[in-house]
mmCIF file of the N, C-alpha and C atoms, coordinates in Angstrom:
data_MODEL
# 
_entry.id   MODEL 
# 
loop_
_atom_site.group_PDB 
_atom_site.id 
_atom_site.type_symbol 
_atom_site.label_atom_id 
_atom_site.label_alt_id 
_atom_site.label_comp_id 
_atom_site.label_asym_id 
_atom_site.label_entity_id 
_atom_site.label_seq_id 
_atom_site.pdbx_PDB_ins_code 
_atom_site.Cartn_x 
_atom_site.Cartn_y 
_atom_site.Cartn_z 
_atom_site.occupancy 
_atom_site.B_iso_or_equiv 
_atom_site.pdbx_formal_charge 
_atom_site.auth_seq_id 
_atom_site.auth_comp_id 
_atom_site.auth_asym_id 
_atom_site.auth_atom_id 
_atom_site.pdbx_PDB_model_num 
ATOM 1   N N  . UNK A 1 1  ? -10.216 33.089 -12.578 1.00 0.00 ? 1  UNK A N  1 
ATOM 2   C CA . UNK A 1 1  ? -10.861 32.227 -11.047 1.00 0.00 ? 1  UNK A CA 1 
ATOM 3   C C  . UNK A 1 1  ? -9.468  32.195 -10.051 1.00 0.00 ? 1  UNK A C  1 
ATOM 4   N N  . UNK A 1 2  ? -8.250  31.512 -9.932  1.00 0.00 ? 2  UNK A N  1 
ATOM 5   C CA . UNK A 1 2  ? -7.837  31.276 -9.065  1.00 0.00 ? 2  UNK A CA 1 
ATOM 6   C C  . UNK A 1 2  ? -7.415  30.127 -8.912  1.00 0.00 ? 2  UNK A C  1 
ATOM 7   N N  . UNK A 1 3  ? -7.210  29.583 -7.493  1.00 0.00 ? 3  UNK A N  1 
ATOM 8   C CA . UNK A 1 3  ? -7.298  28.426 -7.263  1.00 0.00 ? 3  UNK A CA 1 
ATOM 9   C C  . UNK A 1 3  ? -8.315  27.444 -7.293  1.00 0.00 ? 3  UNK A C  1 
ATOM 10  N N  . UNK A 1 4  ? -8.742  26.635 -7.843  1.00 0.00 ? 4  UNK A N  1 
ATOM 11  C CA . UNK A 1 4  ? -9.356  25.355 -8.161  1.00 0.00 ? 4  UNK A CA 1 
ATOM 12  C C  . UNK A 1 4  ? -9.726  24.226 -7.178  1.00 0.00 ? 4  UNK A C  1 
ATOM 13  N N  . UNK A 1 5  ? -10.519 23.856 -6.509  1.00 0.00 ? 5  UNK A N  1 
ATOM 14  C CA . UNK A 1 5  ? -10.533 22.709 -5.440  1.00 0.00 ? 5  UNK A CA 1 
ATOM 15  C C  . UNK A 1 5  ? -11.286 21.991 -6.101  1.00 0.00 ? 5  UNK A C  1 
ATOM 16  N N  . UNK A 1 6  ? -10.367 20.529 -6.207  1.00 0.00 ? 6  UNK A N  1 
ATOM 17  C CA . UNK A 1 6  ? -10.967 19.700 -7.090  1.00 0.00 ? 6  UNK A CA 1 
ATOM 18  C C  . UNK A 1 6  ? -11.616 17.930 -6.042  1.00 0.00 ? 6  UNK A C  1 
ATOM 19  N N  . UNK A 1 7  ? -11.902 18.747 -5.082  1.00 0.00 ? 7  UNK A N  1 
ATOM 20  C CA . UNK A 1 7  ? -12.213 17.618 -3.984  1.00 0.00 ? 7  UNK A CA 1 
ATOM 21  C C  . UNK A 1 7  ? -13.174 16.571 -4.345  1.00 0.00 ? 7  UNK A C  1 
ATOM 22  N N  . UNK A 1 8  ? -14.270 17.190 -4.903  1.00 0.00 ? 8  UNK A N  1 
ATOM 23  C CA . UNK A 1 8  ? -15.459 16.437 -5.816  1.00 0.00 ? 8  UNK A CA 1 
ATOM 24  C C  . UNK A 1 8  ? -14.887 15.362 -6.374  1.00 0.00 ? 8  UNK A C  1 
ATOM 25  N N  . UNK A 1 9  ? -14.044 15.941 -6.911  1.00 0.00 ? 9  UNK A N  1 
ATOM 26  C CA . UNK A 1 9  ? -13.680 14.576 -8.223  1.00 0.00 ? 9  UNK A CA 1 
ATOM 27  C C  . UNK A 1 9  ? -13.146 13.586 -7.509  1.00 0.00 ? 9  UNK A C  1 
ATOM 28  N N  . UNK A 1 10 ? -11.746 13.973 -6.532  1.00 0.00 ? 10 UNK A N  1 
ATOM 29  C CA . UNK A 1 10 ? -11.640 12.814 -5.812  1.00 0.00 ? 10 UNK A CA 1 
ATOM 30  C C  . UNK A 1 10 ? -11.978 11.983 -5.273  1.00 0.00 ? 10 UNK A C  1 
ATOM 31  N N  . UNK A 1 11 ? -12.770 12.476 -4.560  1.00 0.00 ? 11 UNK A N  1 
ATOM 32  C CA . UNK A 1 11 ? -13.945 11.879 -3.685  1.00 0.00 ? 11 UNK A CA 1 
ATOM 33  C C  . UNK A 1 11 ? -14.748 10.770 -4.370  1.00 0.00 ? 11 UNK A C  1 
ATOM 34  N N  . UNK A 1 12 ? -15.252 11.136 -5.966  1.00 0.00 ? 12 UNK A N  1 
ATOM 35  C CA . UNK A 1 12 ? -15.655 10.538 -6.909  1.00 0.00 ? 12 UNK A CA 1 
ATOM 36  C C  . UNK A 1 12 ? -14.899 8.986  -7.344  1.00 0.00 ? 12 UNK A C  1 
ATOM 37  N N  . UNK A 1 13 ? -13.821 9.544  -7.136  1.00 0.00 ? 13 UNK A N  1 
ATOM 38  C CA . UNK A 1 13 ? -12.885 9.012  -8.382  1.00 0.00 ? 13 UNK A CA 1 
ATOM 39  C C  . UNK A 1 13 ? -13.065 8.140  -7.010  1.00 0.00 ? 13 UNK A C  1 
ATOM 40  N N  . UNK A 1 14 ? -12.488 8.245  -5.924  1.00 0.00 ? 14 UNK A N  1 
ATOM 41  C CA . UNK A 1 14 ? -12.689 7.562  -4.530  1.00 0.00 ? 14 UNK A CA 1 
ATOM 42  C C  . UNK A 1 14 ? -14.078 5.912  -4.183  1.00 0.00 ? 14 UNK A C  1 
ATOM 43  N N  . UNK A 1 15 ? -14.673 6.724  -4.082  1.00 0.00 ? 15 UNK A N  1 
ATOM 44  C CA . UNK A 1 15 ? -16.268 6.122  -4.067  1.00 0.00 ? 15 UNK A CA 1 
ATOM 45  C C  . UNK A 1 15 ? -16.547 6.764  -2.553  1.00 0.00 ? 15 UNK A C  1 
ATOM 46  N N  . UNK A 1 16 ? -15.992 7.476  -2.049  1.00 0.00 ? 16 UNK A N  1 
ATOM 47  C CA . UNK A 1 16 ? -16.063 7.860  -0.691  1.00 0.00 ? 16 UNK A CA 1 
ATOM 48  C C  . UNK A 1 16 ? -16.992 9.334  -0.366  1.00 0.00 ? 16 UNK A C  1 
ATOM 49  N N  . UNK A 1 17 ? -17.785 9.112  0.627   1.00 0.00 ? 17 UNK A N  1 
ATOM 50  C CA . UNK A 1 17 ? -18.604 10.237 0.508   1.00 0.00 ? 17 UNK A CA 1 
ATOM 51  C C  . UNK A 1 17 ? -18.518 11.383 1.671   1.00 0.00 ? 17 UNK A C  1 
ATOM 52  N N  . UNK A 1 18 ? -18.780 12.666 1.654   1.00 0.00 ? 18 UNK A N  1 
ATOM 53  C CA . UNK A 1 18 ? -18.303 13.595 2.075   1.00 0.00 ? 18 UNK A CA 1 
ATOM 54  C C  . UNK A 1 18 ? -18.191 12.865 4.082   1.00 0.00 ? 18 UNK A C  1 
ATOM 55  N N  . UNK A 1 19 ? -19.231 12.593 4.336   1.00 0.00 ? 19 UNK A N  1 
ATOM 56  C CA . UNK A 1 19 ? -19.668 12.022 5.936   1.00 0.00 ? 19 UNK A CA 1 
ATOM 57  C C  . UNK A 1 19 ? -18.076 11.004 6.021   1.00 0.00 ? 19 UNK A C  1 
ATOM 58  N N  . UNK A 1 20 ? -18.260 10.185 5.286   1.00 0.00 ? 20 UNK A N  1 
ATOM 59  C CA . UNK A 1 20 ? -16.669 8.486  5.652   1.00 0.00 ? 20 UNK A CA 1 
ATOM 60  C C  . UNK A 1 20 ? -15.885 9.630  5.622   1.00 0.00 ? 20 UNK A C  1 
ATOM 61  N N  . UNK A 1 21 ? -15.194 10.643 4.610   1.00 0.00 ? 21 UNK A N  1 
ATOM 62  C CA . UNK A 1 21 ? -14.226 10.997 4.507   1.00 0.00 ? 21 UNK A CA 1 
ATOM 63  C C  . UNK A 1 21 ? -13.872 12.050 6.087   1.00 0.00 ? 21 UNK A C  1 
ATOM 64  N N  . UNK A 1 22 ? -14.917 12.939 5.897   1.00 0.00 ? 22 UNK A N  1 
ATOM 65  C CA . UNK A 1 22 ? -14.820 13.666 7.268   1.00 0.00 ? 22 UNK A CA 1 
ATOM 66  C C  . UNK A 1 22 ? -14.531 12.847 8.722   1.00 0.00 ? 22 UNK A C  1 
ATOM 67  N N  . UNK A 1 23 ? -15.312 11.607 8.888   1.00 0.00 ? 23 UNK A N  1 
ATOM 68  C CA . UNK A 1 23 ? -14.973 11.369 9.909   1.00 0.00 ? 23 UNK A CA 1 
ATOM 69  C C  . UNK A 1 23 ? -13.592 10.670 9.965   1.00 0.00 ? 23 UNK A C  1 
ATOM 70  N N  . UNK A 1 24 ? -13.450 10.446 8.788   1.00 0.00 ? 24 UNK A N  1 
ATOM 71  C CA . UNK A 1 24 ? -11.622 9.428  9.075   1.00 0.00 ? 24 UNK A CA 1 
ATOM 72  C C  . UNK A 1 24 ? -10.738 10.065 8.940   1.00 0.00 ? 24 UNK A C  1 
ATOM 73  N N  . UNK A 1 25 ? -10.639 11.727 8.535   1.00 0.00 ? 25 UNK A N  1 
ATOM 74  C CA . UNK A 1 25 ? -9.676  12.814 8.502   1.00 0.00 ? 25 UNK A CA 1 
ATOM 75  C C  . UNK A 1 25 ? -9.838  13.742 10.306  1.00 0.00 ? 25 UNK A C  1 
ATOM 76  N N  . UNK A 1 26 ? -10.974 13.355 10.848  1.00 0.00 ? 26 UNK A N  1 
ATOM 77  C CA . UNK A 1 26 ? -10.865 13.818 11.808  1.00 0.00 ? 26 UNK A CA 1 
ATOM 78  C C  . UNK A 1 26 ? -11.501 15.438 11.544  1.00 0.00 ? 26 UNK A C  1 
ATOM 79  N N  . UNK A 1 27 ? -12.407 16.221 10.824  1.00 0.00 ? 27 UNK A N  1 
ATOM 80  C CA . UNK A 1 27 ? -12.819 16.960 10.727  1.00 0.00 ? 27 UNK A CA 1 
ATOM 81  C C  . UNK A 1 27 ? -14.519 16.851 10.221  1.00 0.00 ? 27 UNK A C  1 
ATOM 82  N N  . UNK A 1 28 ? -15.234 18.278 10.976  1.00 0.00 ? 28 UNK A N  1 
ATOM 83  C CA . UNK A 1 28 ? -16.226 18.166 10.817  1.00 0.00 ? 28 UNK A CA 1 
ATOM 84  C C  . UNK A 1 28 ? -17.294 17.897 9.585   1.00 0.00 ? 28 UNK A C  1 
ATOM 85  N N  . UNK A 1 29 ? -18.397 17.854 9.043   1.00 0.00 ? 29 UNK A N  1 
ATOM 86  C CA . UNK A 1 29 ? -18.966 17.463 7.520   1.00 0.00 ? 29 UNK A CA 1 
ATOM 87  C C  . UNK A 1 29 ? -19.112 18.865 7.143   1.00 0.00 ? 29 UNK A C  1 
ATOM 88  N N  . UNK A 1 30 ? -19.450 19.753 8.053   1.00 0.00 ? 30 UNK A N  1 
ATOM 89  C CA . UNK A 1 30 ? -19.347 20.877 7.661   1.00 0.00 ? 30 UNK A CA 1 
ATOM 90  C C  . UNK A 1 30 ? -18.688 21.533 6.858   1.00 0.00 ? 30 UNK A C  1 
ATOM 91  N N  . UNK A 1 31 ? -17.578 21.322 7.814   1.00 0.00 ? 31 UNK A N  1 
ATOM 92  C CA . UNK A 1 31 ? -16.000 22.773 7.104   1.00 0.00 ? 31 UNK A CA 1 
ATOM 93  C C  . UNK A 1 31 ? -15.012 21.319 5.966   1.00 0.00 ? 31 UNK A C  1 
ATOM 94  N N  . UNK A 1 32 ? -15.586 20.240 5.871   1.00 0.00 ? 32 UNK A N  1 
ATOM 95  C CA . UNK A 1 32 ? -15.080 19.341 4.578   1.00 0.00 ? 32 UNK A CA 1 
ATOM 96  C C  . UNK A 1 32 ? -16.232 20.146 3.364   1.00 0.00 ? 32 UNK A C  1 
ATOM 97  N N  . UNK A 1 33 ? -17.429 20.540 3.301   1.00 0.00 ? 33 UNK A N  1 
ATOM 98  C CA . UNK A 1 33 ? -18.039 20.764 2.870   1.00 0.00 ? 33 UNK A CA 1 
ATOM 99  C C  . UNK A 1 33 ? -17.993 22.153 2.347   1.00 0.00 ? 33 UNK A C  1 
ATOM 100 N N  . UNK A 1 34 ? -17.048 23.047 3.365   1.00 0.00 ? 34 UNK A N  1 
ATOM 101 C CA . UNK A 1 34 ? -17.094 24.226 2.365   1.00 0.00 ? 34 UNK A CA 1 
ATOM 102 C C  . UNK A 1 34 ? -15.687 24.234 1.793   1.00 0.00 ? 34 UNK A C  1 
ATOM 103 N N  . UNK A 1 35 ? -14.577 22.984 2.186   1.00 0.00 ? 35 UNK A N  1 
ATOM 104 C CA . UNK A 1 35 ? -13.471 22.914 1.221   1.00 0.00 ? 35 UNK A CA 1 
ATOM 105 C C  . UNK A 1 35 ? -14.054 22.277 -0.077  1.00 0.00 ? 35 UNK A C  1 
ATOM 106 N N  . UNK A 1 36 ? -15.202 21.718 0.132   1.00 0.00 ? 36 UNK A N  1 
ATOM 107 C CA . UNK A 1 36 ? -15.448 20.522 -0.825  1.00 0.00 ? 36 UNK A CA 1 
ATOM 108 C C  . UNK A 1 36 ? -16.152 21.559 -2.732  1.00 0.00 ? 36 UNK A C  1 
ATOM 109 N N  . UNK A 1 37 ? -16.568 22.898 -1.973  1.00 0.00 ? 37 UNK A N  1 
ATOM 110 C CA . UNK A 1 37 ? -17.612 23.533 -2.287  1.00 0.00 ? 37 UNK A CA 1 
ATOM 111 C C  . UNK A 1 37 ? -17.509 24.885 -3.148  1.00 0.00 ? 37 UNK A C  1 
ATOM 112 N N  . UNK A 1 38 ? -15.536 25.126 -2.460  1.00 0.00 ? 38 UNK A N  1 
ATOM 113 C CA . UNK A 1 38 ? -14.815 26.180 -2.933  1.00 0.00 ? 38 UNK A CA 1 
ATOM 114 C C  . UNK A 1 38 ? -14.793 27.301 -2.469  1.00 0.00 ? 38 UNK A C  1 
ATOM 115 N N  . UNK A 1 39 ? -15.470 27.233 -1.003  1.00 0.00 ? 39 UNK A N  1 
ATOM 116 C CA . UNK A 1 39 ? -16.047 28.590 -0.769  1.00 0.00 ? 39 UNK A CA 1 
ATOM 117 C C  . UNK A 1 39 ? -15.156 28.800 0.333   1.00 0.00 ? 39 UNK A C  1 
ATOM 118 N N  . UNK A 1 40 ? -13.806 27.910 0.538   1.00 0.00 ? 40 UNK A N  1 
ATOM 119 C CA . UNK A 1 40 ? -12.575 27.865 1.732   1.00 0.00 ? 40 UNK A CA 1 
ATOM 120 C C  . UNK A 1 40 ? -11.733 29.231 1.094   1.00 0.00 ? 40 UNK A C  1 
ATOM 121 N N  . UNK A 1 41 ? -11.439 30.051 2.258   1.00 0.00 ? 41 UNK A N  1 
ATOM 122 C CA . UNK A 1 41 ? -10.762 30.912 2.264   1.00 0.00 ? 41 UNK A CA 1 
ATOM 123 C C  . UNK A 1 41 ? -9.392  30.820 2.206   1.00 0.00 ? 41 UNK A C  1 
ATOM 124 N N  . UNK A 1 42 ? -8.989  29.310 2.987   1.00 0.00 ? 42 UNK A N  1 
ATOM 125 C CA . UNK A 1 42 ? -7.939  28.664 3.363   1.00 0.00 ? 42 UNK A CA 1 
ATOM 126 C C  . UNK A 1 42 ? -8.000  27.201 3.993   1.00 0.00 ? 42 UNK A C  1 
ATOM 127 N N  . UNK A 1 43 ? -6.954  26.638 3.394   1.00 0.00 ? 43 UNK A N  1 
ATOM 128 C CA . UNK A 1 43 ? -6.612  25.390 3.875   1.00 0.00 ? 43 UNK A CA 1 
ATOM 129 C C  . UNK A 1 43 ? -5.500  24.989 5.186   1.00 0.00 ? 43 UNK A C  1 
ATOM 130 N N  . UNK A 1 44 ? -5.529  24.339 5.857   1.00 0.00 ? 44 UNK A N  1 
ATOM 131 C CA . UNK A 1 44 ? -4.614  23.881 6.928   1.00 0.00 ? 44 UNK A CA 1 
ATOM 132 C C  . UNK A 1 44 ? -3.719  22.596 6.071   1.00 0.00 ? 44 UNK A C  1 
ATOM 133 N N  . UNK A 1 45 ? -2.450  23.121 6.232   1.00 0.00 ? 45 UNK A N  1 
ATOM 134 C CA . UNK A 1 45 ? -1.036  21.938 5.819   1.00 0.00 ? 45 UNK A CA 1 
ATOM 135 C C  . UNK A 1 45 ? -1.444  20.204 6.165   1.00 0.00 ? 45 UNK A C  1 
ATOM 136 N N  . UNK A 1 46 ? -2.372  20.551 7.499   1.00 0.00 ? 46 UNK A N  1 
ATOM 137 C CA . UNK A 1 46 ? -2.274  19.869 8.570   1.00 0.00 ? 46 UNK A CA 1 
ATOM 138 C C  . UNK A 1 46 ? -3.609  18.781 7.834   1.00 0.00 ? 46 UNK A C  1 
ATOM 139 N N  . UNK A 1 47 ? -4.251  19.637 7.183   1.00 0.00 ? 47 UNK A N  1 
ATOM 140 C CA . UNK A 1 47 ? -6.029  19.391 6.483   1.00 0.00 ? 47 UNK A CA 1 
ATOM 141 C C  . UNK A 1 47 ? -5.257  18.587 5.112   1.00 0.00 ? 47 UNK A C  1 
ATOM 142 N N  . UNK A 1 48 ? -5.019  19.245 4.591   1.00 0.00 ? 48 UNK A N  1 
ATOM 143 C CA . UNK A 1 48 ? -5.157  18.809 3.003   1.00 0.00 ? 48 UNK A CA 1 
ATOM 144 C C  . UNK A 1 48 ? -3.935  17.640 2.733   1.00 0.00 ? 48 UNK A C  1 
ATOM 145 N N  . UNK A 1 49 ? -2.865  16.881 3.904   1.00 0.00 ? 49 UNK A N  1 
ATOM 146 C CA . UNK A 1 49 ? -2.337  16.214 4.327   1.00 0.00 ? 49 UNK A CA 1 
ATOM 147 C C  . UNK A 1 49 ? -2.735  14.641 4.614   1.00 0.00 ? 49 UNK A C  1 
ATOM 148 N N  . UNK A 1 50 ? -3.767  15.601 5.666   1.00 0.00 ? 50 UNK A N  1 
ATOM 149 C CA . UNK A 1 50 ? -5.370  13.626 6.072   1.00 0.00 ? 50 UNK A CA 1 
ATOM 150 C C  . UNK A 1 50 ? -6.366  13.709 4.636   1.00 0.00 ? 50 UNK A C  1 
ATOM 151 N N  . UNK A 1 51 ? -6.632  15.149 4.173   1.00 0.00 ? 51 UNK A N  1 
ATOM 152 C CA . UNK A 1 51 ? -7.191  14.573 2.593   1.00 0.00 ? 51 UNK A CA 1 
ATOM 153 C C  . UNK A 1 51 ? -6.370  13.664 1.571   1.00 0.00 ? 51 UNK A C  1 
ATOM 154 N N  . UNK A 1 52 ? -4.886  14.086 1.906   1.00 0.00 ? 52 UNK A N  1 
ATOM 155 C CA . UNK A 1 52 ? -4.169  13.091 0.723   1.00 0.00 ? 52 UNK A CA 1 
ATOM 156 C C  . UNK A 1 52 ? -4.067  12.140 1.251   1.00 0.00 ? 52 UNK A C  1 
ATOM 157 N N  . UNK A 1 53 ? -3.482  11.539 2.398   1.00 0.00 ? 53 UNK A N  1 
ATOM 158 C CA . UNK A 1 53 ? -3.651  10.540 2.863   1.00 0.00 ? 53 UNK A CA 1 
ATOM 159 C C  . UNK A 1 53 ? -4.826  9.209  2.757   1.00 0.00 ? 53 UNK A C  1 
ATOM 160 N N  . UNK A 1 54 ? -5.591  10.536 2.968   1.00 0.00 ? 54 UNK A N  1 
ATOM 161 C CA . UNK A 1 54 ? -6.791  8.932  3.074   1.00 0.00 ? 54 UNK A CA 1 
ATOM 162 C C  . UNK A 1 54 ? -7.490  8.799  1.751   1.00 0.00 ? 54 UNK A C  1 
ATOM 163 N N  . UNK A 1 55 ? -7.335  10.061 0.902   1.00 0.00 ? 55 UNK A N  1 
ATOM 164 C CA . UNK A 1 55 ? -7.781  9.751  -0.511  1.00 0.00 ? 55 UNK A CA 1 
ATOM 165 C C  . UNK A 1 55 ? -6.617  9.110  -1.550  1.00 0.00 ? 55 UNK A C  1 
ATOM 166 N N  . UNK A 1 56 ? -4.915  9.139  -1.131  1.00 0.00 ? 56 UNK A N  1 
ATOM 167 C CA . UNK A 1 56 ? -4.360  8.600  -1.918  1.00 0.00 ? 56 UNK A CA 1 
ATOM 168 C C  . UNK A 1 56 ? -3.870  9.498  -2.822  1.00 0.00 ? 56 UNK A C  1 
ATOM 169 N N  . UNK A 1 57 ? -3.870  10.256 -2.633  1.00 0.00 ? 57 UNK A N  1 
ATOM 170 C CA . UNK A 1 57 ? -3.708  11.444 -4.017  1.00 0.00 ? 57 UNK A CA 1 
ATOM 171 C C  . UNK A 1 57 ? -2.486  12.402 -3.311  1.00 0.00 ? 57 UNK A C  1 
ATOM 172 N N  . UNK A 1 58 ? -2.020  13.411 -4.352  1.00 0.00 ? 58 UNK A N  1 
ATOM 173 C CA . UNK A 1 58 ? -1.159  14.606 -4.145  1.00 0.00 ? 58 UNK A CA 1 
ATOM 174 C C  . UNK A 1 58 ? -2.107  15.682 -3.788  1.00 0.00 ? 58 UNK A C  1 
ATOM 175 N N  . UNK A 1 59 ? -1.204  16.450 -3.391  1.00 0.00 ? 59 UNK A N  1 
ATOM 176 C CA . UNK A 1 59 ? -2.007  17.790 -3.190  1.00 0.00 ? 59 UNK A CA 1 
ATOM 177 C C  . UNK A 1 59 ? -2.578  18.575 -4.553  1.00 0.00 ? 59 UNK A C  1 
ATOM 178 N N  . UNK A 1 60 ? -1.334  17.789 -5.836  1.00 0.00 ? 60 UNK A N  1 
ATOM 179 C CA . UNK A 1 60 ? -1.777  18.987 -7.006  1.00 0.00 ? 60 UNK A CA 1 
ATOM 180 C C  . UNK A 1 60 ? -2.872  18.516 -7.399  1.00 0.00 ? 60 UNK A C  1 
ATOM 181 N N  . UNK A 1 61 ? -3.312  17.231 -6.832  1.00 0.00 ? 61 UNK A N  1 
ATOM 182 C CA . UNK A 1 61 ? -4.734  16.769 -7.905  1.00 0.00 ? 61 UNK A CA 1 
ATOM 183 C C  . UNK A 1 61 ? -5.970  17.060 -6.971  1.00 0.00 ? 61 UNK A C  1 
ATOM 184 N N  . UNK A 1 62 ? -5.748  17.805 -6.483  1.00 0.00 ? 62 UNK A N  1 
ATOM 185 C CA . UNK A 1 62 ? -6.934  18.593 -5.237  1.00 0.00 ? 62 UNK A CA 1 
ATOM 186 C C  . UNK A 1 62 ? -7.435  20.255 -5.089  1.00 0.00 ? 62 UNK A C  1 
ATOM 187 N N  . UNK A 1 63 ? -5.589  20.142 -5.439  1.00 0.00 ? 63 UNK A N  1 
ATOM 188 C CA . UNK A 1 63 ? -5.609  21.991 -6.055  1.00 0.00 ? 63 UNK A CA 1 
ATOM 189 C C  . UNK A 1 63 ? -5.228  22.510 -7.580  1.00 0.00 ? 63 UNK A C  1 
ATOM 190 N N  . UNK A 1 64 ? -5.942  23.680 -7.978  1.00 0.00 ? 64 UNK A N  1 
ATOM 191 C CA . UNK A 1 64 ? -5.486  23.767 -8.510  1.00 0.00 ? 64 UNK A CA 1 
ATOM 192 C C  . UNK A 1 64 ? -5.155  25.378 -9.813  1.00 0.00 ? 64 UNK A C  1 
ATOM 193 N N  . UNK A 1 65 ? -4.616  25.685 -10.067 1.00 0.00 ? 65 UNK A N  1 
ATOM 194 C CA . UNK A 1 65 ? -4.501  27.060 -10.007 1.00 0.00 ? 65 UNK A CA 1 
ATOM 195 C C  . UNK A 1 65 ? -4.463  27.400 -11.869 1.00 0.00 ? 65 UNK A C  1 
ATOM 196 N N  . UNK A 1 66 ? -5.783  28.305 -11.783 1.00 0.00 ? 66 UNK A N  1 
ATOM 197 C CA . UNK A 1 66 ? -6.644  28.623 -12.879 1.00 0.00 ? 66 UNK A CA 1 
ATOM 198 C C  . UNK A 1 66 ? -6.229  30.401 -12.909 1.00 0.00 ? 66 UNK A C  1 
ATOM 199 N N  . UNK A 1 67 ? -5.885  30.777 -14.417 1.00 0.00 ? 67 UNK A N  1 
ATOM 200 C CA . UNK A 1 67 ? -5.100  32.024 -14.159 1.00 0.00 ? 67 UNK A CA 1 
ATOM 201 C C  . UNK A 1 67 ? -6.641  32.825 -14.731 1.00 0.00 ? 67 UNK A C  1 
ATOM 202 N N  . UNK A 1 68 ? -6.719  34.310 -14.249 1.00 0.00 ? 68 UNK A N  1 
ATOM 203 C CA . UNK A 1 68 ? -7.682  34.583 -14.822 1.00 0.00 ? 68 UNK A CA 1 
ATOM 204 C C  . UNK A 1 68 ? -7.357  35.674 -15.818 1.00 0.00 ? 68 UNK A C  1 
ATOM 205 N N  . UNK A 1 69 ? -8.574  35.220 -17.227 1.00 0.00 ? 69 UNK A N  1 
ATOM 206 C CA . UNK A 1 69 ? -8.157  36.221 -18.155 1.00 0.00 ? 69 UNK A CA 1 
ATOM 207 C C  . UNK A 1 69 ? -7.853  37.563 -18.565 1.00 0.00 ? 69 UNK A C  1 
ATOM 208 N N  . UNK A 1 70 ? -7.707  38.075 -17.918 1.00 0.00 ? 70 UNK A N  1 
ATOM 209 C CA . UNK A 1 70 ? -8.156  39.710 -17.526 1.00 0.00 ? 70 UNK A CA 1 
ATOM 210 C C  . UNK A 1 70 ? -6.725  39.831 -16.756 1.00 0.00 ? 70 UNK A C  1 
ATOM 211 N N  . UNK A 1 71 ? -5.882  38.562 -15.715 1.00 0.00 ? 71 UNK A N  1 
ATOM 212 C CA . UNK A 1 71 ? -4.688  39.040 -15.604 1.00 0.00 ? 71 UNK A CA 1 
ATOM 213 C C  . UNK A 1 71 ? -3.811  38.058 -16.059 1.00 0.00 ? 71 UNK A C  1 
ATOM 214 N N  . UNK A 1 72 ? -4.312  37.173 -17.075 1.00 0.00 ? 72 UNK A N  1 
ATOM 215 C CA . UNK A 1 72 ? -3.152  37.007 -18.731 1.00 0.00 ? 72 UNK A CA 1 
ATOM 216 C C  . UNK A 1 72 ? -2.403  38.299 -19.290 1.00 0.00 ? 72 UNK A C  1 
ATOM 217 N N  . UNK A 1 73 ? -2.940  39.145 -19.522 1.00 0.00 ? 73 UNK A N  1 
ATOM 218 C CA . UNK A 1 73 ? -2.826  39.987 -20.259 1.00 0.00 ? 73 UNK A CA 1 
ATOM 219 C C  . UNK A 1 73 ? -2.029  41.136 -19.523 1.00 0.00 ? 73 UNK A C  1 
ATOM 220 N N  . UNK A 1 74 ? -2.002  41.173 -17.885 1.00 0.00 ? 74 UNK A N  1 
ATOM 221 C CA . UNK A 1 74 ? -1.191  42.240 -17.801 1.00 0.00 ? 74 UNK A CA 1 
ATOM 222 C C  . UNK A 1 74 ? 0.698   41.686 -17.472 1.00 0.00 ? 74 UNK A C  1 
# 
């Protein structure tokens, strides 16, 4: 699987909408949605920092590594 993004989980815990979070951290809803739906290829550290500051969490609360089953046997 690789890197899993748990932004939707953290947003639900903090009871904040996509639009509100996007506005508070200064990025577009479209870009935040790409990150939330795990379609992003990269995330800037500055964006991750703003998200963590706003949600009161750590980067590890948002980003999670999941090993691929086929790679575990290598």
